[in-house]
N, C-alpha and C positions, 0 to 999 in steps of 0.2 A: 786882358788873358782871364779866362775864367779862373777863379777862386773859390774854395769851398773852406770854411773856417768851424770844424764843430768845438763845442765847447757842453760843459754840464754832466762830463762823467765823474767819478769816483768811486769810493769804496761805502758800501752800504749793506745793512744787514738783511737777513732771507725776510722777503713778505716788505721791503720797503718799498720806496719810489724813487725816481730819479728824473729828470725833464733834460732832453739833450737840445742842443741848437744845432742851426747849421746856417751861418751866415754867407749870403753868395753874392759873388760881384763878376763882374766882366761878361755877362750876356743878360738877355732880357728874359730874368726870370719867372714873369708871369705866363711865360709860354710854353714851359716845358715841365714834363712830368720830375718830381723828385723823388726820390728813393734812400733807404737808410739798408745798411748791410752790414752785419758783423764778420768777424772771424776768431774763433776760439783759437787756443794754441795747440797745434796739430791738426788743425781742421783748416776744411776748404773755407774760401769767405761764403757766406750766403746773404741771400735777401730776407730783409726784415719785415719793410713794410715799402708800399708805394702808394704816393697819391697825384691826380692828375693836374695840370694845371691850375683850373680854378679851385681846387680843391674839394671837389665834387664826390669824385672816386677815390675809395680806398681800397686798398688789398695786404693783408695778411697773411705770413708764413703760418701754418697751421699752430705751429710750437708758441706762439704770442698773440694767437685771439684771441680777444676777451681780458686782457691787460696788458696792452701796447696801445698808445693811440699816435696815429701819426696827423699832423695839421701842418699848414703853412700860413703867410702871413704876407702876402705878396705887395703890399705897401711898404714892408722892413725888407724884403728880398729876404726872407727868413723861413726854414722848414724846422720842425720841433719832431720829437718822439715823446713821449711820456710814458713812462714805463711805469707802472704797479704789480705790486704783488710778484718780486722779484725773488728769481730762484737761481741756486746756484748755476745752473746751467746756464742763464744768461751771462755769465761773466765770459767778456770777450773786447775786444775792440771795435767798437762803431764808427763806420764810416756813412759818408755823407756821400751822394752821389747825383750827379746830373749827367744826360747823355743830351747833346747839342752837336747838332750836324751830324749824327751816326759816330761821335766822339766820346767816349767814356771819360767823364771827369772825377777825382775824389778827391776830399778832403786827407788833411794828414792825421786823423781818426783820433778817438778820444776813449780811453780806457774805462771799462766798467767791471767792477769787480764786487762780487756777492758774496757775503761770508755767512758759514751758517753756525 
């Protein structure tokens, strides 16, 4: 079965950095687009970044462009989100997403809290 396990969240000061990881299993990771989403309290879940199967193309929400970088290691079945220059508005639960055969799969999420 498809499993996505996020890690790397935590408490960080404004302007700091964090690197999130998502370990995938149960499907052929290298064939699928992977994404990161986030959900802040009282808000809808929003798309943060997407990376194609080979890693050749990435897309970002306007709010994180220039600060966040999505990458993947297909040999390790892992996708990453490097987050720099963190702001208080980046505080949210971050979720890894894989869309496999029209089904959306989600990890359990990892909390990122940016303190001011």
